[in-house]
N, C-alpha and C positions, 0 to 999 in steps of 0.2 A: 341193339348194341349200346345206344346212348343210354338207355335205361339201366343197363348192367353197370356202366361206368359210374353213373350217379349214385347207384346203390353202394358201390365199393368206396367212393369218396366219402359218402356219409358215414360209412362204417369206420373209416380211418379217422374221421373227425371225432366220432364218438369214442373211439378207443385211444385218441391222442397219439396216433401213429404218424410220424412225420412223413411227408411226401419225399419223393426222390430228390437229392441235393448233391452237388459236387462238393467233395470234402476239401478241407484246407490244403491237402496235399495235391489237389487238382484232379483227384480221381473222379472220373465221370460216373454218375449213377450211384455214388455213395450217399446214403441217407445219414445226415448228422444226428447223432444221438443227443439227448438232453445233456449228458455229461460233457460231450465234446463241445456242444454249444456253450455250456457254462464256462468251459476252459477257454474257449475262444474269446468269449466276452470278457473274461477276467484278464486274458492277455491283452486285449484291446484297451481295457480300462487302465492296466499298468502302463502301456505305451503312452496312453493319453496323459496319465499322471506324470510319466517321465518327461513327455513333451512340455507339459505345463510347468513342471519343475525347472526344465531347461530354460523356458521362456522367462520364468520368474528370476532365475539366476542371471540371465542375460540382461533383463530389465534392471535388476539390482546392480549389476556391474555398470550398466550405463549411468544409473543414478549416482553410483559412487564416483564414477569418472567425472560426471557433471559437477558433483559436489567438490571433488578434488580440484577441478578446473576453477570453479568459483572461488574456492579457498585460495588457490594459487594466485588468481587475479586480485583478490582482496589483499593478500600478502604483498604482491607487487605494487599495488596501488598505495598501500600503507607505507611500503619502503620508499616509493617515490615522494609521497607526501612528507615523510620524515626528512628525506634528502632536501626537498624544496624548502621545508621549514628551516632546516639547518643552514641551507644556502642563504635564505632570507635573513636569518639571524646574523650570519657572517657578514652579509652585505650591509645590514643595518649597523653592525659594529664598525665595519670599514668606513661607511658614510659618516658615522659619528666621529670616528678618529680623524677623517679627512676634514670634517667641519671644525673640529677643535683645532686642527693644525692650521686651517685657513684663518680662524679667529686669532690664533696666536701670531701668525705671520702678519695679519692686518694690524693687530695691536702693536707689533714691533715696528711695522712700517710707519704707522701714525706717530709712534714715539720718535722714530728717526726723523720724520718730517718736522715734528714739533721742535726737536733739537736743532735741525738744520735751519728752521725758520728763525730760531733764536740767534743763530750765528750768521752774521753778515759782515761784509767788508765794504768800505767806501771804494767805489769803482770809477770815480771821475773827479775832476776838479770842481770846486764850488762855483756856482753861478746863480746870482740873485739869492744868495744865502742857502742854497740847496745843492746837494750832490747826490749822484746816483749811489744806491746801496744794492749789493748783490748777495743773495744767500747761497747756501750750499747746493740748492737745486737749480741754480742759474736763473732764478726769478729776481726781478728788479723792483725796488721801491726808492724812497728818498729819505735822506738824513739831513738834519739842519746843522748849522755851524756849532751847535752845542753838543753834537754827537748823538742826538736823539733820533731814533727812527720815527718819522712823523707820517710817512705813507708806507704801508706794509709792502713787503716784497711779494707781489702777486702777479706782476706783469712779465710777459715773455721777453719784452725789450722796452726800452724807454730812452728818451732824449733829455737834454738839459732844459732848464726853465728859461723862458724868454718872455718878457712883459707879463710875468705872473702865471704863465701857462707852459705846459710841457706835453709833447706827444708820447703816447704809450701804445704798445702792441699787445693784443690779447693772444690766447692760445690758438686761435684760428688764423693768426697771421694778419689780422686787420688792425689798422691804426686809428686811434681816437685822440682826444685832447683832454687833459685834466687840469684843474686849478691847484693851488697850493694846499688845499685841504684834502686833496685826493679825489674830489668830486669829478665825475666824468661829464664834461659839458658838451662834448662832441662825440657821438657814438663811434665805436670801432667799426668803420666800414670802408676806410681808405686803404689803398695798396701801399701808400707811401706816408712817411711821417711829415707833419706840417707844423710850423711854428707861427705865432702871431708876430706880425711886423706892422708897426704903426696902427695897432688896434684891429687889424684884419688878418685872417688866416685863410689859406686856400682850402677849398672843399670840393670833392668830386661827387656829382649827383648820380642818381640811378641811371640817368641817360648816358653816363660816361663822360659828360662834359664838366667843365670846371667853373667855379664862381668863388665867392668870398662870404665868410661869416664874420659877425662881430664877436665881442667878448662874452655875449650871452648865449652864443651858439646859434643865433638867428641868421638865416641866409639874407644878406643885404644886397648882394650883387648876384643875379641869377646865374645858374650853371648853364651857360650858353657857349663857352669858349672851348676850343680844342685843347688848349693848355693856357696856363697863366703863370706869372712869376709873382714874387712877393712885392708888396708896396715898398718903394724906396723914394723918399723925398716927395711923398704925396701922389706918386704915379706908379702904376703896375703894368708890366708888359703882358700882352695877351696875344694869342694866336688864333686865327680863324681856320675854317675847314680847308682853305687853300694853303695852309701852313705859312702864311704871311703874318708878321708881327707888327704891332703898334702899341699904343698906350691908352689906358683909361684913367680917369681920376676916381676919387673915393665915392662918387655918386654912381659910378659905372659908365659915365659918358666917355666916348672915344675922343681924346684930345689930340692924339698924334695918329694919323691914318696908318692903317695896316699895309705897309709896303716893303718892310725889311725881311730878309731871310732869317735873321736872328737878332737878338739884343741881349744885353746883360744887366739891365737896370741902371737907374741913375745913381751917380755918386759925385758929390760936389758940383751938382748942377749939369753934369754932362753924362751922356749914356753911350756906351760902346755899341755899335751896330755893325753888321756885315752883310755884304751882298752875295749873289750866287757864285761869284768868283772866289769867295772866302776872304776877301780883303776887308780890313777893319778901319773904321773911322769913328767920329763922335758927333752926336747931335745935341742941341740944347732942348729945353722944355717946350719950345714951340715946334719942334720937329725939324728945325733948320740944321743942315750939315755945317758944322763949324770947324771940323778937322776932317780933311778929305779921307776917303776910304782907300788907303794905299798901303797899309801895314799888314803883314802876314799874320800877326797876332798882336794882342795888346792886353794890358791889365786895366782895371778900373783906376780912376783918379784917386790919389790919396796924398794929402798934404800938398796939393797943387801939381802933382806929377803923375804921369802914367807911363808904365813900361811898354815899349813897343819892340817888335821883332821885324828886322828887314829881310830882304830877299836872300841874304847870306846866312840866315838863321842865327843872327847875332842880336843881342838886346841892348837897348839904351833907354833914355827917358825923354819925353816931351813935356812942355808946359801946356797951359790951357789955350794958348794961341795956336798950338800945333807945332811950335818950334822945337827942334831937336836940341835939347840943352845938355844932354849927356850922351856922347857918341855910342853907337851900337857896336860894342866890343865884347860883351859878356855872353857866356853860354846860357845863362838864365838869371833872372832877377825876381825880387819880391817887392811888395809895396813899401813905400816909405812909411816909417813909424817912428815918431819922436826924432825926426831929422835924419834918420839913417835907414838904409835899405840893404838887405842882404843880396849879394851877387855871387855868381859861380863862374870860375874859370876852369878850363880843361874840358875833357870829353865827358859825356854823360856816363855815369857809373863809376868814374874815377875822378870826377871834378872835386874841387875844394871851394868852400864858402868863406866869404869875408863880408865886410860892410863898407859902403861908400856914403859920403855925405851928399848934400844937394848940389854941390859943385862938381860931383863926380870923382872926388878924391877918395882913394882907398885908405880909410882910417883904421881899419882892423884887417890885418892880412888874411888872405884866403888860405886857411889851414884846417878848417873844420869840415867833417864829412856832411853834416847838416847844420842848418842855422834857421832860427825862427825870429819873427819881428820883436823889436824892443817894446817892453811894457813896464812902466814905472821904473825906467832907468836900467832894466836888466833884460837880457835875451838868453834863451836856452840854446845851447849848442851841443853837438855830439861829435866825439872823435872817431877814429877808424876802428877802435875796439868796441864801439857802441856805448861807451860811457857818456852820460849826459852831465853837463855843467851849466852854470849860469855865469855870464860875463857882464861887466859894466861897459860903458861907452868908450872906454880906453882899451877894451879887449882883455882886461884883467879878470881872472876867475874870482868870483865872489860866492858867498854862501846863498 
């Protein structure tokens, strides 16, 4: 049997007769003819070609989409770059315009400052041949009696000249001292203005304590005192850490012990002092009490007299022996100057001022709202309307 099958298979091979095959229609046992096979292969080839063509189209579509996306991104990036460049150009133009505006404003400001610096007015009376000058920006300098600005208006504030020197304040609010050339001889480091008196000026050290400098700006009395007063008649009041006061001489030596609650400096050889009860009296330069501490208030001695206030809050005058030579009858008094002293009668706020002589006689009636001491035969007075006048010693208004 096996032999018969082999013979038949060989014959089929030799005659190219295909073996049994299921047709494309699924018929079992159908033998595919060469023509059918060729048709099937052709059909498969076309399907393959169609599939490859579809894949190529899909690939091409993906590549086009990718190119379109890249192009869109490039267009967007370009648009953003152009917008950024335009914004940068606008910003540069705005910055340039702002810069030019600032330059113009700065130039205008400097011009105004220069104009303001050129314009100044005399802002005080003359003292030692110098008066304060103030410009349009509120800065101070000094003008001489010829009307020439000799020290530029650069200071935030300034004081009058005394013994050839004047205090000045810088823009930081600190005070120093200049000479008449404008040279700063004491740096601006003090909280308060100080003047030279008898060749010495107060100065506050870095430790917060006080001492004195000379006219070269050299510290000649160390800064060891809680507070100091100016030199008057060769002596200066000083206060220790216990807030007691006494006096030193120009070498810095304590010549009157620190035992008083307060003092007001020497005038005509006597100094007003007061105790912890607030009562005033006077000591001499040895520290001896020569006028008892019994007055509620007192002025310094001037022309041999000092004003004193009694327990009824009325004022009169004592002489250097402590004798009450002009009764306490006035609401207020000022120092004697050129033989006359201003006095006030009436209540505070509504009182009127006039002048008395050293005998206590009222020689110029009390009719002025305010009155100042006599100087060179004249005194300044002010009426109820605020108008100021000058009067002579008879009370007559003069120019």
